[in-house]
Each structure stands twice: as structure tokens, then as C-alpha cells.
C-alpha positions in Angstrom: -25.3 -56.6 -17.3 -27.4 -56.2 -14.1 -24.9 -55.4 -11.2 -26.8 -57.8 -8.7 -26.7 -60.7 -11.3 -23.0 -60.1 -11.5 -22.6 -60.1 -7.7 -24.4 -63.4 -7.3 -22.4 -64.9 -10.2 -19.4 -63.8 -8.5 -20.5 -65.7 -5.4 -21.3 -68.7 -7.4 -17.7 -68.6 -8.7 -16.4 -68.1 -5.3 -18.5 -71.0 -3.7 -20.1 -68.7 -1.4 -23.8 -68.5 -2.8 -26.4 -69.3 -0.5 -30.1 -70.4 -0.9 -31.3 -66.7 -0.7 -28.9 -65.8 -3.6 -30.1 -68.4 -6.0 -33.7 -67.5 -5.1 -33.1 -64.0 -6.1 -31.3 -65.1 -9.2 -34.3 -66.9 -10.1 -36.3 -63.8 -9.6 -34.3 -61.7 -11.7 -34.6 -64.3 -14.4 -38.4 -64.2 -14.0 -38.1 -60.4 -14.4 -36.4 -61.0 -17.9 -32.8 -60.6 -17.0 -31.2 -63.3 -19.4 -27.8 -63.6 -18.1 -29.6 -64.7 -14.5 -31.9 -67.0 -16.7 -28.8 -68.6 -18.0 -27.3 -68.7 -14.4 -30.4 -69.7 -12.7 -31.0 -72.5 -15.4 -27.3 -73.8 -14.3 -28.2 -73.8 -10.6 -31.2 -75.8 -11.3 -29.4 -78.3 -13.7 -26.8 -78.9 -10.9 -28.9 -78.5 -7.9 -26.6 -75.6 -6.8 -28.5 -74.5 -3.4 -32.0 -75.5 -5.0 -33.7 -78.8 -5.9 -32.2 -79.9 -9.2 -34.7 -79.9 -12.2 -33.6 -80.6 -15.6 -36.9 -79.7 -17.3 -37.2 -76.4 -15.4 -33.4 -75.7 -16.1 -34.2 -76.3 -20.0 -37.0 -73.7 -19.7 -34.5 -71.1 -18.5 -31.9 -72.0 -21.0 -34.6 -71.7 -23.6 -35.3 -68.2 -22.2 -31.5 -67.4 -22.2 -31.0 -68.2 -25.7 -33.0 -65.0 -26.6 -30.1 -63.0 -25.5 -28.1 -60.9 -27.8 -25.1 -60.8 -25.6 -22.2 -62.8 -27.1 -20.7 -63.8 -23.6 -24.5 -65.2 -22.4 -24.5 -67.2 -25.6 -21.1 -68.8 -25.8 -21.3 -69.4 -21.9 -24.9 -71.0 -22.6 -23.7 -73.1 -25.5 -20.5 -74.3 -23.7 -22.4 -75.5 -20.7 -24.8 -77.4 -22.7 -22.4 -78.9 -24.9 -20.4 -80.0 -21.5 -23.3 -81.5 -19.5 -25.3 -83.2 -22.2 -25.0 -82.6 -25.8 -27.5 -85.1 -26.9 -30.4 -83.8 -24.6 -29.6 -80.1 -25.7 -28.7 -80.8 -29.3 -31.5 -78.4 -30.7 -30.7 -75.8 -28.3 -27.0 -76.0 -29.1 -27.8 -75.7 -32.7 -29.7 -72.7 -32.3 -27.1 -71.3 -30.0 -24.4 -72.1 -32.6 -26.5 -70.3 -35.2 -26.8 -67.0 -33.2 -23.1 -67.2 -32.3 -22.1 -67.4 -36.0 -24.6 -64.7 -37.1 -22.9 -62.4 -34.4 -19.5 -63.3 -35.3 -20.4 -62.7 -39.1 -21.8 -59.1 -38.5 -18.8 -58.2 -36.2 -16.5 -59.4 -39.0 -18.2 -57.6 -41.5 -18.0 -54.2 -39.2 -14.2 -54.5 -39.2 -13.9 -55.9 -42.9 -13.5 -59.6 -42.4 -15.2 -62.5 -44.0 -15.3 -65.0 -41.2 -16.4 -67.8 -43.9 -12.9 -67.5 -45.2 -11.0 -68.0 -42.0 -9.2 -71.1 -41.3 
């Protein structure tokens, strides 16, 4: 993952992020950084150092859903399930499918059929 994105996310977690950090996160998201798209979408949804916009946040969540990173997908789906599972139902379902496919592939790599786990 992009170190600059990670630094800004660290500030978000610490509560020390400012509007310039969030603006930069948006720039990185527009440049194709999918983790930045997820985090910028969350900022937009919550109004974290930026004017809130659920519709714009949704566009960034759609972009983040293109990620192949398991952690990004899990964070994305978890956030959407927490804040509004009805609004984001279709995106959540798409995310679950990608997460399942990644888990299944990893299981096959190590010789486990995840469909047989309880």
C-alpha cells in the first residue's frame, strides 16, 4: 500500500487529520489508489474534515470495490454494513462475493475447502 495513504490513515485513526490531509487523500484516490478511495469515501460519508456527501462517498466505495486487497475489501464491507446495510446492500453483496472468492482461492492454495468449514 502507498506509504502516504498509510500515513494519512494513521492520522485519521489518531484523530489528528486535517482538511489538507483529507484533500490529499482525495487526490490519491483520484490517481487510482484504491485504499485511498475507501478512506476518502469514509471521510465523505462521515464529513471528516470535508463536507459530507453520501452520493460522492458511494462513488468512492464503488471504486474501492475494485481492489484485490483482502483488507481493503473487508474494511469496505464492514463499514457499509455498519453504517447503512440497506443503502449499500448491492455493494455489500459484491464485496462478500469478492471476499469469498479470495478466501476460497487461498484455501485451495493451502489445501482447505472453505465450503466444508463450520
